C-alpha positions, 0 to 999 in steps of 0.5 A: 688711529685716524678715522677714514671716511671711505675705503676701497674694498675689492674694487668697491668704494665703501663709505662710513654711511654705506650710501654708495654715492662715492662708488657711483661717482667714481664709476661715472668719472671713469666713464667720462674719461673713457668716453674722451679716449673713445672719442679720440680713437674714433675720430682722430685714429679711425679705429675699428668699431669692434676694437672700440666696443671691446675697450668699452666692454672691458673698461667701463661695462666691466666695472659696472657689471662687477658691482651691479648689485650696489646700483640697484640696492640704493634708489639714486635715480639721478646717478643711475640716469647719468650712468645710463647716459654715459653708456649710451654715449659710449655705445654711440661713439663705438658704433659711429652713430650720431648723437641723435640716434635713439637707443631702444630699451628693453621695454620698447621705449626710446631715449 
């Protein structure tokens, strides 16, 4: 039998060391491709913001919410920061905000 380094089980990528990095990278890759689609839909096709937000919620936010426990078990600050920035960028695109619009976090800080 061949040894496999990573496997997808119920939509979550598990690797042999269980460090969850492969799953993070897969979700970030999915987010980047979704942002490209949202940008095209918002700029060229002039789509309604509610439709874009629904697509964002179904595709990207849904994959994050499905495996949210994994993200907080491992202390991967750089990958979590990339994931947050992708979410903020997707929200700005769907609501037709400029990239310089600050996002207010729950703690009352600005990013």
